[in-house]
Each structure stands twice: as structure tokens, then as C-alpha cells.
N, C-alpha and C positions, 0 to 999 in steps of 0.2 A: 503493499500499499504506499502511494507517494505520498509524503508530507508536503503540502504546499509552501511549509517555511524553507524547504530545503533550497539550496542556490541553483543560479544556471550558470552552466560551464561554457566558456568561451576559449577557444584555441586559435592561435596563429603561429605563422612561422617566425615572429618576431612581435615588435610593437604596433605595427598596421592595426591588428584588431582592436587596438584602444579605440579607434575612430567608431567602431560599432558600438563599444563598451560606452564611448561617451553618449551616443544615441541613446543607449540602454538606461544610462542612469537617468537621463533626462525624459524620456517616456515612462519607465518603469520603476519609480523610485523606492518603492516597496520590496523589489526585487534583489537577492543577495549575489554580487558577481563573484564567480571563481575564474580566474582567468590564468591561462598558461601561455607564454610566449615561448618558443624554441628558438630564441636569439642566437644560440652557440651554433645551431646548424643551419642559420639562415645565410643565404637566401635558397628558398625551395625551387623557383622558377626553372634555374637549369639543370635540376636534377631527373633522374628518371623517374617515372610515374610509379615504378613499382617502390622505390627508396622513398618517395613521398606518402606512399600509402602504409609503409611501415611505421614510419615517424608519426603518421595522423593516428594510427592505431595506438601507439604507444603515449600520446596526449589524451586521447580516448580513455584508456586505462587509468591515467593519473586522475583524470575527472570523475571517473566512476568510483574511483577509491575515495573521494571527496563527498559521494553521495548526492551528487547531483539529480535533478529532477529532469532537465533538459539540457542538451547541449548544442551550442552554436558553433559550426565550423567556420569562423570567421575570417577565412583565408581561401581566394579564389582558387589557387593551385591547388589546395588541399581537398577544396569541394571539387573539382574536376577530377582529381585522381581517386579519392575514396568515399565520397558520400553515399552512393547506393549501397555500397558493402557494407559500411558502418550503421546505416539505417537498418540492413538488415540483420546485424549481427548484435545489436543491443535492444532491450525492452524499454527504453525513453525515448521521447521524442528527439530526433537530430535535425536539424535544419544549416543548411546552406547558404551561399550567397547569390549563386547565379541566376536560381529563377526569378527572386524577387527584382533583382536588377533588370533581367530580361522584361519582366511584365511591366515595369516602370518606364523603361526604354520604348517599348510598343505604344504605350500610351502617349509618350512625349512626342514623337517624330510626327512631323506633318508631311514630309516630303519621301518618306518611306526609305531614308538613307541614314544608317546608324553606324559609328565607329565603336569600336572598342579597344581600350589599350590595358595591356595586364604584362604578366611575366610571360616567359620563353613558353614553360609549361602549360599556363593557361591558353594563350594565343594558339598553341599547337594541337591542345586538345579539341578545338572548334566547339567548345561546350555553348558559349555564348549563342553562335549563328546556329548551331543546331537547337537550341531551346527556342531561339526567337523564330527561327522559320518554322518549327513545329506549329507554332501558333499564328504566324502571320509569314506566310510562304511568299507573299509579295515584297516584302522588306528585304532589301540589300546590306550585308554587313560587311565592313572591312574591319580587319583586326591587324593592331601593331604591337608587337613585344618592344616593351620599355625597359630592358633589363638593369639598366643604371638608376632607374628611381627609387627602388628599394633600398641599394646601398647608402645613397644619399640620405635616406630618412633614418636609417639605422645606426648611422655614423654621426647623427645630429646634424647634419649638414645642409638640412632642407632650407635654411633660412639665407644660405650663402649665395653671392654671385655667381659662384660656378653651377649651382641648382638653376638659375635661370637659363643659363648657355644650355644645360643638359636637356632641359625640356624644350627649349625651342629648336634643338637639332632633332630629339627624339620625335617630335609631332609633325616634322616637313612631310612625312607621307601622305599626311590627311591635306596637303595644299591642292587645292582646285578639285576637290571630291565632292565638295556641296554636302557634306553631311550636317545635318541639323540637331544630331543628338549624339553625344559621345558618353558611354558607359566608362567609368572609373573601374577596372575590372581587376583591381586589387585594393586591399583595404588600408595600404600604406598611402595611397594616391592622395586622399583628402588632405593629407596634410600639405599638400603641394598644390592644392586645387587652386589657389589664386594664380599661380604662375602657370597653371594649365588653362584655365580660362583666358587669360589675357594672351596667350600664344594662340589659342584656337579660335578666339574671337567671341563677342558677347551674344552674337547671334546663334551660337550654338549650347544646347542645354545640356546641362552635365549631370548626369545620373550616378548618385552615389548607391552603388550595390548594397553596400554595409548598412548604411542608414535605412534603405528599403527593407532589408531584412529584419530589423527591430519591429516594424510594422507588422511583419508575418509571426514574428514571437508573440506581439502582443496579442495578435487574433488567437493564436494556438492556445495561449495561457487561458483565455477566455472560454474558449471552445470545449477545453478539457479540463476545465475548472480547476486549473493549476496555479491561479495567481495568489500571490502572497498577500496577507492583511497587511493593513497599515503598521508600518515598523521604521525603525531605522537601522538597516542591515549593516553588518559588518563585512566589507569586501575582503577578498583575498586576492593578493596579485603574486605570480611564480614566474620566473624565467630561468633557462637552461645557461644563460649568459652571465654578463655582468650587473647585478642588481643597481649599482649605484647609476651606471649610463642609462639602464631602463628605468629608474627612478626620476632621472632628469627630465627625459623625453616624457615619460607618462604625467609626471605631476604638472609639466609645462601645457600639455594637451588637454588633460583634464580638470585640471586647476585644482589640484589636490596638494597642499603643503607638506603635509606629512605623510604620505604614502608609503606604506608598509611594503616593501618588494621583498620575496625571499628566494633563495637560489634551491634550484631542483636539479639532480640528474636524472634524466629520463632512461639513460641506459643502464642505470642500475635497477630499476623496477623490474618485477618479473615479467618475462617477455609475454605479451598478449596477443593471442590470435582469435579470429573470429569463430574458428571452429570449437576452440576451448569453450568459448564463452556460449556458443551456443549448447553444448552438453549441460550448462548449470541450470 
């Protein structure tokens, strides 16, 4: 029996998932956040899908050990690689970020031309075009991998002059493409949203897939009667990397002055497999 007071688990390859958490704190103030960022093995984008799947299972196992009532895979690369398998292997709701972002883009576009930026893994997976065209086959989707964006954010250089130059160069493939909607297909990207908007132009609507996902979480909490009562929850943040660096970025983004971030080594946890879990 699920206790509605249990937390919601969020996972990401690093700090990017905090953009989803920020929306959750705003929209779902009674819900406890338990976040794990795999900063030590970031970025996930260039890694083989099989390895991303393995790492995602490890984070899932960690969150299950915290007795969460729902899991949000706040990472597009992990969602593309592992979401269906994890949904089938655990007995609590598991939500990814791709479906919600795709649906929002379909609603937003007027000229039926959508762009997607993401990691190499997300773009290579074709997850966004496939999801969008299943619902709206008349829409054309252009994906562009932006592998330099995540390291900018993870190294806390996303406010530097270098970031502006990197964004300008990375978005050049969209020149003369006439897209009117652009999906930020990585939860790190909202941290450089202003740079992306300036480069792509105000005529293009940006879709934050992570923020759209929180709307889905809220609806599911109500539908499954899992919403927590009014309270002031004690959130938990974990990283596989440097807690001080994580705390600096997270504190700045979430406006938390005394954020408690703890280190965890996922490789020392018991190896988790969906087959073993299915036997329980």
C-alpha cells in the first residue's frame, strides 16, 4: 500500500534534472523531492544506449531504496534508452520527459515545423520525431545534437561569454529552416534558455520538456489519489559527483541557500536487474 506522504524520486545524468525539480517545487509544494544526479558519469549523451540503460537502472534501484511513490526520469537520454523497460519492471508509476514535451510542441506549432535539440543519444534515438509523428504525421521534425551544452552547465560555465558562442554555433543548422517551435530536449538546456531564445529568435516558441512533464506528474497524482497532504516536506538531494559543485549550481537555480547535498556511489549498490525485480 502506497503512503501518499512518500516522496517522488527524480533522476538525471547530472544537474539538468533540477530544472524539472524547480517546476515541481512550484507546482507541487506538498510533495517531497528525492533527487539523484549521476554527475560522476555525466554526460550520458555520447554513451551507448545499453550503458545508459544500466546506469538508469542503478538510479532506479537507489530511488526504490528510498521508498518513493513515483519516479520521474528527468533526463531525455535516459528516457529514450530505458523508460519502457523500467515502467514494465517496477510497480510504481514511472514518467519520462519525451511524451509531455512532444505533446506541448504539437499544440504550439502553427506551421507544422518543429525543431528538437538534445544530446547525441536523444537525437540518435529518434524518440521525439517518432512520438510527434505518431500523433501528428503531417508535422516535420528536425533534430540537432548539441553535445557541448551539457558540459557548459555541469562545469558552471553557462553564464560565461563562451556559452553564448557555443550556443550560436550549435544552433546554426536551424538557420533558414522556418521552424516555429523548438523543443529543449535535454533538462540541462533551460539553464541557458535565454541564450537559446536570443539565437533562435523570438518568433520561435521554446518548449521546456521538463516543465511540461511536471504537469503530467500533477495529473497522475490526482488520478491515482497519490497527492500528499498540506505540509512542509524535507527534500533530499544526492549526487555521484562533487557535492560542493552540485550544491553551488543547485542552490543558485533553486534559490536554496542551505541546500543539503549528499554523495552516493551507485556502483557500490547491489546490482539491479529488471528480471530480479520482477521475481519479487
